[in-house]
Every structure is written in C-alpha cells, then in structure tokens.
C-alpha positions in Angstrom: -0.3 -0.1 0.1 3.1 2.4 0.8 4.2 2.5 -3.2 0.2 3.5 -4.2 -1.6 7.0 -4.0 -3.3 8.1 -0.9 -6.7 7.4 -2.8 -6.1 3.7 -2.6 -5.6 3.5 1.2 -8.9 3.2 2.4 -10.6 0.9 -0.2 -11.3 -2.2 0.4 -10.4 -3.9 -2.4 -6.8 -2.3 -3.2 -5.9 -3.2 0.8 -7.1 -7.2 0.5 -5.0 -7.2 -3.7 -1.9 -5.7 -1.6 -1.7 -8.3 1.0 -2.3 -11.0 -1.5 0.7 -9.1 -3.5 3.0 -8.7 -0.7 2.4 -13.1 -0.4 2.9 -13.7 -3.7 6.0 -11.4 -4.1 7.5 -13.2 -0.3 7.6 -16.5 -2.1 8.5 -14.8 -5.2 11.7 -13.6 -3.1 12.0 -17.1 -1.6 12.4 -18.9 -5.0 14.8 -16.4 -6.3 17.1 -17.1 -3.5 16.8 -20.8 -3.8 17.5 -20.8 -7.4 20.7 -18.5 -6.8 21.9 -20.8 -3.4 21.2 -23.7 -6.2 23.6 -22.2 -8.1 26.4 -23.7 -5.8 27.3 -27.1 -4.8 27.4 -26.2 -0.9 24.2 -23.9 -1.0 22.2 -26.3 -3.1 18.7 -28.0 -1.9 18.3 -32.1 -2.2 16.5 -31.6 -5.7 19.4 -30.0 -7.2 21.9 -32.0 -5.5 20.0 -35.0 -7.1 19.9 -33.0 -11.1 24.0 -32.7 -11.1 24.1 -36.4 -9.6 22.0 -37.3 -12.7 24.7 -35.2 -15.0 27.4 -36.8 -13.4 25.7 -40.1 -13.3 26.0 -41.3 -9.7 24.0 -43.1 -8.0 23.3 -41.6 -5.1 21.3 -43.9 -1.9 19.6 -40.7 -0.2 19.1 -43.4 3.1 22.7 -44.6 3.6 24.4 -40.9 2.2 24.2 -37.7 4.0 23.3 -34.4 2.3 27.0 -33.4 3.6 28.6 -36.4 1.7 26.5 -36.1 -1.4 28.1 -32.3 -1.7 31.9 -33.2 -1.1 30.9 -36.1 -3.7 29.7 -33.1 -5.9 33.1 -30.8 -5.3 35.6 -34.0 -5.8 34.0 -34.5 -9.1 34.0 -31.0 -10.9 37.5 -30.3 -9.0 39.0 -33.7 -10.5 41.1 -32.5 -13.5 44.5 -34.0 -14.8 47.6 -34.2 -14.0 47.4 -36.7 -11.3 50.3 -37.0 -8.9 51.2 -39.5 -5.9 50.4 -36.2 -3.5 47.7 -35.0 -5.3 45.8 -38.5 -5.1 46.5 -38.3 -1.1 45.1 -34.9 -0.8 41.9 -35.9 -2.8 41.8 -38.7 -0.3 42.3 -36.5 2.8 39.7 -33.9 1.6 37.1 -37.0 0.8 37.1 -39.3 3.8 40.0 -37.4 6.5 43.2 -36.7 7.1 45.0 -39.4 8.2 42.1 -42.4 6.7 43.9 -43.3 3.6 47.3 -43.9 3.4 49.0 -43.8 -0.5 52.2 -45.7 -1.1 53.7 -45.5 -4.6 56.3 -48.4 -5.7 57.8 -46.7 -8.9 60.4 -49.6 -9.3 57.4 -52.2 -9.3 54.8 -50.2 -11.0 52.8 -50.9 -7.9 49.9 -48.1 -6.6 49.1 -49.0 -2.5 46.0 -47.5 -1.0 45.7 -48.1 2.6 42.1 -47.5 4.0 40.0 -47.5 6.9 37.2 -46.9 5.1 33.9 -45.5 7.6 30.7 -47.0 5.4 30.2 -48.4 1.6 29.5 -45.3 0.0 32.9 -43.5 0.9 34.2 -46.9 -0.4 32.5 -46.7 -3.8 33.5 -43.1 -3.9 37.1 -44.0 -3.2 37.0 -46.7 -5.6 35.8 -44.5 -8.3 38.9 -41.3 -7.7 41.3 -44.0 -7.9 40.0 -45.6 -11.1 39.8 -42.1 -12.3 43.2 -41.4 -11.4 45.4 -44.6 -11.4 47.9 -44.5 -14.5 47.2 -47.7 -16.8 50.7 -48.9 -16.1 50.7 -49.2 -12.2 49.0 -52.3 -10.3 46.8 -51.3 -7.5 46.8 -53.0 -4.4 44.1 -51.9 -1.8 44.7 -52.9 2.1 41.0 -52.2 3.3 40.5 -52.1 7.1 37.4 -51.8 9.2 37.5 -49.2 12.0 35.7 -52.2 14.3 36.8 -55.5 14.8 35.0 -58.2 13.6 34.4 -62.0 16.0 33.4 -64.3 14.1 31.5 -67.8 16.1 31.1 -71.4 14.4 28.1 -72.9 14.6 27.5 -76.4 12.7 24.3 -78.0 12.5 22.7 -81.7 11.4 19.5 -82.9 9.8 19.4 -86.7 10.1 17.2 -88.3 6.8 16.3 -91.7 7.2 16.1 -93.4 3.8 12.6 -95.9 3.4 13.3 -96.6 -0.3 15.5 -99.9 0.1 15.5 -102.1 -2.2 13.4 -105.6 -0.9 11.5 -104.0 1.9 7.9 -102.3 2.2 8.3 -99.4 0.5 5.7 -98.5 -2.2 5.3 -95.4 -4.3 3.3 -93.2 -3.8 2.2 -94.1 0.2 5.6 -93.8 1.7 7.5 -91.0 1.5 11.3 -91.4 0.5 13.1 -90.2 3.3 12.2 -89.0 6.9 13.5 -86.1 8.1 14.6 -85.7 11.9 15.2 -82.9 14.0 18.3 -80.3 13.1 20.5 -81.1 15.9 23.8 -78.8 16.6 26.8 -80.4 16.6 29.0 -78.0 17.4 
C-alpha cells in the first residue's frame, strides 16, 4: 500500500489486493534466493543435488548417504582434473574421507600403487574406488588394503539334520504311499 497513491489507502479491495501481492512477492523472493543458492553445490537443496548427480551419472542412495557427503562428492568430481600425482591423490583422499584415513604408497620400481584405507562406510568406499579408477595411470598395478574401524568376531556353529531313507530294495516301501525319506529334528553339533 505504501507505493500506491493516497486515494487507494481506504479502499478495502486495494488493501486485499496488495496483501495478496505481498504474499506472492515474498514467495517469489524465496524462490529467487533458492535459485541463486542452487547455483553453488554447498548451498544447493536436495533437488539440485539430485539433478547434478544425474548429470554426472552418480547413483546416490539418500537412505545411507547424508547430504553433506553428497555435496563433497560433487565438488570432488567437479574439481578432479589432470595431471595426477601421488601427492594430489593423497590430498583428494584426505578431502574425501579425512586426514590419516587413507594412505597412498607408490612403488615406482615395481609399478605398484598401494592404498591403505580405514573406510567408514560403503558410500565412501565406492567414491574412493571411483577416484582411484579415474586417477590411476594404466601402467600401475593397484593394491588396496582395506581395514574396518571395528573389530569382527567370528563364531562357528554346525548343525546336522539326520535323514532316514525309506527306499531300500526288498522292503515294504510303496511308491506314492511311503515317503522317500523321513527328516528328523535338526541337531547342533558344534
């Protein structure tokens, strides 16, 4: 109303129209702000992140991967350009999973690239695999030494299910009326 002449200030219709326009203009301002935010990966919303992932053929799993990881992965993919060195690969892995989590070792005499990882989850593992596939020269043999942050305890159990065969020759076994075998109760051996 403040932009209209004084003659319109007392009219109920003009007050309602300007109130409605204010709501629309506020919505427009929010949409323009979100559009500008979507121009940058770190401020993009989920729909913009999803669109960028489709452009780069990234199959994201939103149930497992958090939005921050998805943003880091996009920035990493956009900023990965040759030439690649062992130091550059180490820096990229440090940015992706954290300092000290991945270690790059290059044996130039034997043409072997070894990477030791303590991966936090499967999403990071897949992204690291993509990075190495992208950066590793064709003349190097790649070895991966993966370690989990947790310890695993294995327990072995063995079960047996005895079967008694009912189909002996010369017995009273009759086709269709007597079963081939009878299964007994499953028993734990170990």
